[in-house]
C-alpha positions in Angstrom: 142.5 128.0 -7.1 140.3 130.7 -5.5 137.6 128.2 -5.2 140.0 125.7 -3.5 141.2 128.3 -1.1 137.7 129.2 -0.1 136.8 125.6 0.4 139.8 125.2 2.7 138.8 128.2 4.7 135.2 126.9 4.9 136.4 123.5 6.2 138.6 125.2 8.9 135.7 127.4 9.9 133.5 124.3 10.3 136.3 122.6 12.4 136.4 125.8 14.5 132.6 125.8 15.1 132.7 122.1 16.0 135.5 122.7 18.6 133.5 125.6 20.1 130.3 123.4 20.1 132.2 120.6 21.8 133.6 122.9 24.5 130.1 124.3 25.1 128.7 120.8 25.5 131.5 119.8 27.9 130.9 123.0 29.9 127.2 122.3 30.1 127.8 118.7 31.1 130.3 119.8 33.8 127.8 122.4 35.0 124.9 120.0 35.3 127.2 117.4 37.0 128.2 120.0 39.6 124.5 120.8 40.3 123.7 117.1 40.7 126.7 116.6 43.0 125.8 119.6 45.2 122.2 118.4 45.6 123.1 114.9 46.8 122.4 114.1 50.4 125.7 114.0 52.4 126.4 111.2 54.8 125.2 107.6 54.9 121.7 107.0 53.6 119.1 105.5 55.9 117.7 102.4 54.4 114.0 102.4 53.6 111.8 101.1 56.4 108.6 98.9 56.2 105.3 100.6 56.9 104.1 100.5 60.5 101.5 97.9 61.3 98.4 99.0 63.3 99.7 97.4 66.5 102.9 99.4 66.3 101.0 102.7 65.8 98.8 101.9 68.8 101.8 101.2 70.9 103.5 104.5 69.8 100.3 106.4 70.7 100.2 105.0 74.2 103.9 105.5 74.8 103.7 109.1 73.6 101.0 109.8 76.2 103.7 108.6 78.6 107.5 109.4 78.4 108.3 108.5 74.8 109.7 111.5 72.9 109.9 112.3 69.2 112.7 114.4 67.6 113.0 116.2 64.3 116.1 118.2 63.4 114.5 120.3 60.6 111.1 121.4 59.3 111.3 119.1 56.3 113.4 116.3 58.0 112.3 113.0 59.2 111.5 111.9 62.8 113.1 109.5 65.3 111.6 108.1 68.5 113.7 108.1 71.7 113.1 105.5 74.4 114.6 106.3 77.8 113.9 104.7 81.2 115.3 103.4 84.5 117.4 100.2 84.1 115.0 98.5 86.6 112.6 98.2 83.6 115.3 96.6 81.4 112.9 93.7 80.4 110.3 96.3 79.3 112.9 98.2 77.3 113.9 95.0 75.4 110.3 94.2 74.9 109.8 97.6 73.2 113.0 97.0 71.2 111.6 93.7 69.9 108.5 95.6 68.6 110.5 98.3 66.8 113.7 96.4 66.0 113.4 96.9 62.3 113.7 100.7 62.8 116.6 100.6 65.4 120.2 100.3 64.4 121.7 99.3 67.8 120.2 97.5 70.8 119.4 99.4 74.1 122.4 100.7 76.0 122.9 101.4 79.7 124.1 104.8 80.9 124.9 105.8 84.4 123.8 109.2 85.7 126.5 111.4 87.2 124.4 112.4 90.2 123.8 110.1 93.2 120.2 109.2 93.9 119.1 110.9 97.1 116.8 108.1 98.1 119.2 105.1 97.6 122.5 106.9 97.9 123.6 105.1 94.7 124.4 106.1 91.2 121.3 105.6 89.1 121.5 103.6 85.9 119.2 104.3 82.9 118.7 102.4 79.6 117.9 103.9 76.3 117.7 103.4 72.5 116.3 105.3 69.6 115.0 104.6 66.1 116.6 106.0 63.0 114.9 108.9 61.3 112.0 107.9 59.1 109.1 109.7 57.4 106.8 107.0 58.8 107.2 108.6 62.2 106.4 112.2 61.1 102.8 111.9 62.2 104.0 111.6 65.8 105.4 115.1 65.7 102.3 116.5 63.9 99.9 114.9 66.5 101.7 115.4 69.7 103.7 118.7 69.5 103.0 122.4 69.0 105.5 125.1 68.7 105.5 128.0 71.2 108.2 130.5 70.2 111.3 128.4 70.2 109.9 125.7 72.5 108.2 122.5 71.5 105.2 121.7 73.8 103.7 118.2 74.1 100.0 118.1 73.8 97.1 115.6 73.8 96.2 115.1 70.1 92.9 116.3 68.9 92.1 112.8 67.6 93.0 111.1 70.9 89.6 109.6 71.4 89.7 107.9 68.0 93.3 106.7 68.4 93.4 105.6 72.0 92.8 101.9 72.1 93.1 99.1 74.7 96.6 98.4 73.4 97.6 102.1 73.7 96.1 102.3 77.2 98.1 99.2 78.2 101.4 100.7 77.0 100.6 104.0 78.5 100.1 102.3 81.9 103.3 100.3 81.6 105.2 103.4 80.6 103.8 106.0 83.0 101.4 104.4 85.4 101.9 103.6 89.1 99.8 101.4 91.4 98.6 102.4 94.9 98.4 99.4 97.1 96.7 101.3 99.9 93.9 102.7 97.7 94.0 100.0 95.0 94.0 102.5 92.2 96.3 103.5 89.3 97.8 106.9 88.9 98.8 108.1 85.4 101.6 110.6 85.6 100.5 113.3 83.1 102.6 116.1 84.6 103.7 117.5 81.3 100.2 118.2 80.1 97.9 121.2 80.8 94.8 120.8 83.0 92.6 121.1 79.9 94.5 118.2 78.2 94.3 116.0 81.3 90.6 116.6 81.7 90.2 115.6 78.0 92.0 112.4 78.7 89.7 111.7 81.7 86.6 112.2 79.5 88.0 109.9 76.9 88.7 107.2 79.5 85.1 107.6 80.8 83.3 107.8 77.4 85.3 105.2 75.5 86.2 102.7 78.2 83.7 103.4 81.0 86.5 104.0 83.5 85.8 106.1 86.6 88.6 108.6 86.9 89.5 111.6 89.0 91.8 114.6 88.6 94.8 114.9 91.0 96.6 118.3 91.3 99.8 119.0 93.2 102.6 121.4 93.2 106.4 121.0 93.2 109.1 123.3 94.7 108.6 125.7 91.8 105.0 126.1 93.1 103.6 125.3 89.6 100.5 123.1 89.6 100.7 119.7 87.9 97.9 117.3 87.0 97.6 113.5 87.1 94.8 111.0 86.4 93.5 108.6 89.0 91.7 105.5 87.8 89.4 104.6 90.7 89.2 101.3 92.5 85.7 100.7 91.2 87.0 100.5 87.6 89.9 98.1 88.2 88.0 95.0 87.1 87.1 96.7 83.8 90.6 98.0 83.4 92.1 94.6 84.0 89.9 93.0 81.4 90.9 95.7 78.9 94.7 95.8 79.2 95.9 92.7 81.0 96.3 90.7 77.7 98.9 93.3 76.6 100.8 93.8 79.8 104.1 91.9 79.9 104.8 89.7 83.0 107.5 92.0 84.4 105.1 95.0 84.4 102.0 93.3 86.0 102.9 95.1 89.2 101.4 98.2 87.5 98.0 96.5 87.9 98.7 95.4 91.4 99.6 91.9 90.3 102.6 90.2 92.0 
């Protein structure tokens, strides 16, 4: 009888241990589940994007020398590209959209500025679009921006001579170039860059493409000096041969073509 009682006690003890063990397992499973849930990325996931082809990289490089901007919300986050221009270049915007359509969720949209244009007396309309955020664009931030205190400053990349191609130059001109009919030359509006950066670009255009260029300096109301690049009349035949195959019809006026 004593043996039977001891056996019963032992069985109950085993059941007790099993219950405790099960509770501990459940707690561990619940704890691990909470960790997994808390580390999930909130919000909709961005679908994976195809790798950029070389032509797209060359276009981005040229546009970044112009007015294209790249944005990153956090140090370890991904990058998006933001296209923004006057609505008079609508055809050009949709051309860019066709190149990067796989990375853009919605087509270009028009937006009207609140201030009246002093020259025309009319409300000015712009057009814009942006890519989704992808890691394949992170190189743009690395190449083109440095941080100064809390400000992000746009620079000419150290590898600019290697990366600037005829394609890049064509899109740079379409994006930020203007043609002077009186002097038959092209001005590249490099106002956001330092004098040293602009001089580097002039040297690259001379050394890599044999283009004769000059430095233009001017001041605005704030009395700060700004710098632009002048591609001289003597180099227009060389420039046309380089970039005309990549200039879309609606932007040929940038080369003096009607």
